[in-house]
MITOR-796007 format. One record per residue (C-alpha): x, y, z. Coordinates in steps of 0.05 Angstrom, whole numbers, padded with zeros to 5 digits, always signed. Example, Ala and Ser with C-alpha at 12.3 -4.5 7.8 and 13.67 -1.06 7.14 Angstrom:
REM residues 2
+00246-00090+00156;+00273-00021+00143;
REM end
This chain:
REM residues 422
+03353+00500-00979;+03284+00470-01014;+03244+00509-01052;+03192+00547-01006;+03113+00526-01035;+03054+00577-01027;+03039+00564-00960;+03063+00516-00897;+03065+00448-00908;+03049+00421-00843;+02984+00461-00853;+02969+00424-00918;+02982+00353-00902;+02995+00310-00845;+03063+00274-00829;+03061+00209-00862;+03108+00146-00861;+03157+00146-00924;+03140+00073-00940;+03062+00089-00941;+03071+00158-00981;+03105+00113-01029;+03047+00061-01037;+03004+00115-01046;+03039+00145-01100;+03048+00074-01135;+02965+00069-01135;+02959+00141-01162;+03014+00122-01214;+02968+00058-01237;+02905+00092-01226;+02929+00156-01282;+02962+00105-01325;+02891+00076-01326;+02848+00143-01347;+02909+00164-01401;+02911+00094-01426;+02838+00109-01441;+02846+00174-01469;+02900+00155-01517;+02866+00092-01538;+02802+00131-01555;+02834+00192-01585;+02891+00170-01622;+02869+00098-01649;+02788+00084-01637;+02753+00147-01657;+02798+00165-01720;+02781+00120-01768;+02706+00119-01738;+02692+00193-01752;+02738+00176-01823;+02683+00127-01835;+02627+00177-01816;+02649+00233-01852;+02703+00214-01904;+02695+00279-01932;+02694+00324-01871;+02735+00282-01828;+02790+00338-01802;+02730+00387-01783;+02695+00337-01763;+02751+00315-01716;+02757+00385-01697;+02678+00397-01678;+02688+00341-01632;+02752+00356-01601;+02730+00427-01591;+02668+00408-01559;+02703+00352-01516;+02755+00411-01496;+02699+00453-01467;+02669+00399-01420;+02743+00387-01403;+02762+00455-01382;+02690+00448-01342;+02704+00390-01312;+02779+00403-01293;+02750+00464-01250;+02683+00428-01222;+02722+00368-01202;+02773+00399-01145;+02722+00456-01126;+02661+00405-01110;+02710+00357-01079;+02747+00414-01039;+02678+00429-01003;+02660+00346-00992;+02643+00332-00923;+02631+00253-00914;+02665+00189-00873;+02704+00173-00943;+02738+00239-00941;+02739+00300-01001;+02759+00269-01059;+02730+00196-01055;+02655+00200-01070;+02674+00247-01136;+02722+00194-01160;+02681+00138-01148;+02617+00173-01184;+02660+00198-01243;+02694+00133-01253;+02614+00107-01268;+02600+00151-01311;+02656+00139-01349;+02646+00053-01359;+02569+00073-01370;+02593+00126-01427;+02644+00076-01461;+02595+00021-01486;+02558+00086-01514;+02615+00106-01554;+02627+00039-01583;+02563+00034-01610;+02563+00103-01642;+02536+00110-01712;+02527+00178-01728;+02568+00241-01718;+02507+00266-01678;+02512+00213-01628;+02588+00224-01621;+02586+00296-01621;+02544+00286-01549;+02572+00214-01528;+02650+00243-01521;+02632+00316-01491;+02600+00274-01437;+02654+00231-01434;+02714+00272-01424;+02675+00308-01377;+02668+00236-01335;+02747+00227-01344;+02768+00299-01326;+02730+00303-01264;+02763+00250-01247;+02834+00269-01261;+02814+00334-01230;+02802+00294-01168;+02849+00237-01173;+02903+00294-01171;+02889+00337-01109;+02912+00278-01076;+02983+00306-01090;+02972+00364-01047;+02926+00339-00996;+02965+00264-00976;+03033+00285-01001;+03094+00306-00950;+03150+00367-00991;+03198+00321-00982;+03165+00263-01018;+03128+00310-01079;+03188+00305-01129;+03180+00222-01112;+03099+00221-01124;+03099+00277-01188;+03146+00227-01221;+03104+00170-01200;+03041+00200-01226;+03085+00235-01288;+03104+00161-01306;+03030+00149-01313;+03030+00189-01376;+03076+00145-01429;+03055+00088-01385;+02974+00094-01406;+03001+00128-01480;+03030+00051-01489;+02977+00013-01465;+02925+00053-01493;+02945+00052-01576;+02967-00019-01567;+02903-00046-01536;+02861-00011-01572;+02906-00026-01640;+02900-00092-01630;+02829-00091-01611;+02778-00130-01659;+02733-00085-01665;+02712-00012-01630;+02676-00044-01575;+02714-00090-01555;+02772-00036-01557;+02731+00003-01505;+02717-00046-01462;+02786-00065-01462;+02798+00000-01433;+02750+00002-01390;+02774-00055-01348;+02839-00032-01330;+02805+00032-01311;+02752+00002-01267;+02809-00047-01227;+02863+00014-01222;+02805+00054-01183;+02774+00017-01134;+02858-00015-01128;+02870+00052-01105;+02802+00068-01070;+02806+00000-01025;+02878-00004-01016;+02894+00072-00995;+02825+00100-00972;+02824+00167-00950;+02812+00191-00889;+02739+00219-00865;+02735+00297-00880;+02667+00302-00835;+02709+00343-00784;+02736+00398-00839;+02712+00460-00844;+02667+00485-00894;+02673+00551-00927;+02609+00589-00926;+02571+00589-00992;+02562+00655-01029;+02495+00671-01073;+02519+00659-01140;+02539+00717-01184;+02581+00744-01235;+02637+00777-01178;+02635+00715-01139;+02646+00664-01204;+02709+00709-01220;+02734+00709-01144;+02741+00636-01149;+02797+00653-01201;+02832+00703-01153;+02894+00654-01139;+02917+00686-01218;+02932+00752-01189;+02992+00711-01156;+03045+00726-01205;+03075+00650-01199;+03004+00626-01213;+03001+00667-01265;+03060+00658-01299;+03060+00570-01284;+02981+00586-01315;+03007+00612-01383;+03071+00566-01380;+03028+00508-01374;+02977+00529-01427;+03026+00540-01481;+03058+00478-01471;+03001+00441-01483;+02976+00479-01536;+03041+00455-01572;+03025+00383-01556;+02948+00382-01573;+02958+00422-01636;+03009+00368-01669;+02982+00307-01631;+02911+00309-01639;+02918+00301-01713;+02971+00248-01715;+02932+00194-01749;+02922+00245-01801;+02999+00275-01809;+03023+00198-01819;+02967+00184-01872;+02962+00250-01903;+03034+00295-01897;+03085+00235-01888;+03038+00173-01933;+03013+00110-01901;+03050+00079-01949;+03121+00109-01918;+03100+00074-01851;+03113-00001-01831;+03061-00051-01852;+03039+00008-01892;+02982+00023-01844;+02959+00087-01809;+02937+00068-01751;+02998+00018-01744;+03043+00074-01757;+03015+00119-01708;+03023+00067-01657;+03091+00055-01665;+03102+00136-01667;+03076+00136-01597;+03105+00068-01566;+03175+00102-01586;+03149+00167-01545;+03121+00140-01484;+03184+00092-01479;+03235+00149-01477;+03181+00187-01444;+03178+00127-01394;+03263+00130-01380;+03266+00197-01366;+03215+00200-01320;+03249+00146-01283;+03310+00193-01289;+03269+00251-01264;+03239+00220-01212;+03308+00206-01172;+03323+00289-01178;+03253+00320-01174;+03271+00321-01101;+03339+00351-01096;+03327+00400-01157;+03329+00471-01128;+03314+00509-01198;+03253+00462-01220;+03223+00522-01255;+03291+00534-01306;+03282+00456-01315;+03209+00465-01343;+03231+00519-01384;+03297+00482-01420;+03246+00423-01429;+03201+00475-01464;+03252+00501-01508;+03276+00435-01523;+03203+00411-01540;+03201+00476-01585;+03264+00458-01630;+03236+00378-01635;+03170+00399-01655;+03203+00433-01722;+03240+00377-01744;+03178+00343-01785;+03177+00409-01828;+03237+00396-01853;+03225+00333-01882;+03158+00293-01888;+03190+00220-01884;+03191+00168-01833;+03258+00171-01794;+03246+00247-01786;+03178+00222-01753;+03212+00175-01714;+03260+00227-01688;+03214+00264-01677;+03170+00221-01625;+03241+00203-01588;+03249+00278-01582;+03176+00289-01552;+03185+00232-01511;+03253+00261-01474;+03228+00339-01469;+03156+00317-01445;+03175+00272-01412;+03220+00311-01366;+03172+00376-01375;+03110+00330-01351;+03136+00306-01275;+03176+00366-01262;+03121+00416-01279;+03070+00381-01242;+03113+00389-01183;+03117+00466-01201;+03042+00466-01203;+03036+00441-01128;+03094+00489-01101;+03051+00549-01131;+02993+00535-01109;+02959+00588-01060;+02928+00562-01001;+02912+00500-00971;+02839+00505-00967;+02839+00514-01038;+02887+00473-01063;+02829+00430-01111;+02795+00482-01133;+02871+00517-01155;+02902+00449-01179;+02839+00450-01221;+02850+00512-01248;+02931+00490-01276;+02902+00427-01297;+02851+00455-01338;+02907+00509-01364;+02932+00437-01395;+02870+00420-01427;+02832+00492-01447;+02883+00492-01509;+02849+00427-01531;+02790+00483-01531;+02818+00521-01587;+02871+00483-01616;+02827+00434-01661;+02808+00502-01697;+02880+00537-01707;+02897+00466-01725;+02845+00453-01780;+02864+00534-01800;+02934+00529-01804;+02930+00464-01842;+02879+00490-01892;+02927+00548-01896;+02997+00538-01893;+02996+00455-01898;+03032+00412-01836;+03095+00437-01842;+03064+00503-01815;+03032+00461-01769;+03101+00441-01732;+03122+00517-01738;+03067+00535-01703;+03075+00487-01648;+03148+00505-01637;+03138+00577-01629;+03080+00568-01573;+03126+00518-01538;+03180+00570-01537;+03135+00621-01507;+03120+00563-01450;+03196+00570-01428;+03199+00639-01426;+03136+00644-01381;+03173+00583-01342;+03244+00615-01336;+03206+00681-01305;+03179+00645-01249;+03215+00656-01174;+03204+00608-01122;+03224+00639-01052;+03278+00596-01019;
REM end
């Protein structure tokens, strides 16, 4: 018996041949990889040294400010991308117009980030760039409930999940070896452009002109809150909470990885005595492990009957490995930490994406509701910089690792309470 999703699969998408589904999944993987390449290259490599140069005495608080501003626009974009594209009717489909427009906005804003010479300009450009890229993400992933049959959902989720480690690996290495910041942004924009258009042209979406459009309602606080009515569904609410807590763990620690390596471990203790290279090595170890786990998860994802349980176990595993660096600030422990995060988040990311789709309440609002779940994974970015900065100032980096472990364990508790009808 298979896990039963929140709405009947035949009303969600037409039947398609496995070969066509798998081609679409591969193109989604490539486009998603290019998106993660951008995020990781900017956040982990290109941005921290610029912030350190522009605000040397306030680098932690400045990074917190930029991350908070960007995260606010991220949450709005993830919700808006799904909601707007749900209502879009065109000869190119519901999602494609939004996908192309958000790609265009992204490639225009990247050079602006590359030439930014002040914190003020960064504080304007980065939130706008993050809005465009996360709008793109919401629209891109809406193809899963729209166009992937239930019996291929695990494979497609694994393919998209594979995009995370591949994107991290490509992003940190492309950016780390760029001759300057502007060149780094250009290098990151090239695969994003090529792979976006490969998806649009090689696997075009069907027209949506004949689909019914829900009637528009006057904007008010009541109608705005009604957009979140899906949260009343128990499984949806638990999945939302689990995802929020798990990514709160991830963002709290990874958002300060550059400074953890430089100030906690010590750049001199890393290979080549360079913090940026140390971060690149750690993220490469994490992503290679993530890659291997994702490939294995892809095989079992469509056969697992207890998706929520496995998601919970991955969360508990992440809690354990996140505590390790608190014990000793040395390079070998950080390598073990990176290996463990790759293992646990690799399994979590694939199966949590499948779980998110399984708990979607209705096909008409699949993009909106998936956007809400995606926002739950990005919303921690709004509060994690402030929380992490406060924890670092009050208890140092060990306290930050303990905090991350605690919220990951709570994420596991929420996941284990989800009950999918069989």
